[in-house]
Every structure is written in C-alpha cells, then in structure tokens.
C-alpha positions, 0 to 999 in steps of 0.5 A: 291498822297497819303502821306506814310511817317511815321506814316500818319494815314488814320483812326481816333483817336478812342473816349476813346482816345482823352477822356483821352487826354482830362482828362490829358490836364485838368492837368496844369503841363505838364512836363516829368514824374519821371520814377525811382520809385517803383509804375512804376517800380512794374506795369511793374513787375507784368504787365511782371509776368500776361503777360508773368508769368516770373520773372524780377527784378525792378533794370533790368528796365531803361529808353530810350528816343527812340527804335533807342537809345535802338538799338543802345546801345544794339550794343553798349554794346553786340558787338565790334568795326567791329563786323557784325551786320545781317539785313533783307532787304528791312528794315526801314533804321535807320537801317543803320545808327546805324549799321555805327556810332557805327562803325560795318559792315552790312551784310544783308539778302535779304528777297524774294517776294513769291506769295500768302504770301508776303515777307518771309526769305530765310534760306539758306542765312540767316543761312550762313550769320548769321554764320559771325554776333555777332547780329542780328536785328529783326523788327517785324512787318517788316518795311517796308513790314509790315510782321508778321513773324509767331510763327514758323519764330520766333523760327527758327531765335531765335534757329538760333541765339542760336545754333551760340550764338548770339545776337538777338536785337528785 
C-alpha cells in the first residue's frame, strides 16, 4: 500500500534545509514572525522588481494564513452571492467547499485525458462556460492531475478571461 495523501514526501529533505532549520532552532523563541514592517515589505517589493521587472507598492501587500483563505477572500471580494465560478475538474476538493461556502455557484469544465499528453483543456467547453462565469479558479500545477499548464494554455486562459471581463484567480 502506497500512501497518496496530501504532502507525503518520498524523498529526503535536502541537507541544506536541515542545516538551516537546525540553526533556526538554536534561537529559543519560536513565536510568529512580524510581517507588517518595512524590511519585510520592501524585500517583497524588491523581489518582484528583480524577478518580474514589475513595480508594486508596499501597501498592496497583505498577509494571508493560507492559500485557501486567500482564494476564499478573493471570491468574497471580487464576486457576488449567486455568481458562477468556473473550475477545471477533476480538481482539489477544497475548491468545491470554498465556492459553496461563499454562496457562489460552481461551473465545471472537465479536463480531457489525451494519450501521450496527459490532461488537456477542453477549449470548446471552457470558452462556452466562461461566458456565464464571474471568476475562473486555476490550479497550476493542476491538483490532482499534476499537469503543468503550458505558456500557450496560460496565455489563452488569460486572454479568454480578459475578453469576457472575468476574474482569474490562480
């Protein structure tokens, strides 16, 4: 029996990570780190500038305790009760709950299994259903299929969302 539960690792932790964790544990206080200070916020601003040549403002940055919390807040803030949220299925089951608990309706477009390519997007179905959606939730790499969407796929999804004035949450 092989365990396939969330976050099980089949590989050992790299030695560099073990050393870093040991060094951190030498400090006797393991409380929460402060995040809302200039050094922290400016490190993010600088990283975005170096990585993406993008200028962001420190006041645009906020803390979130988890990915699903962030997705839930995006749904809550950017859509209205009863709006349709489009997801690619199969998908991580927490997406179903976050849509339902926010009072939104779920639209699904089924991924197709294609020999030699794994899972692919059914573009005809996606482009039909997006017309009645207010948001698309995109998981990349896709969970549970493991598909890493190609740059062309990502551009096509983004263009379709822009064309229909749909929020894309990824």
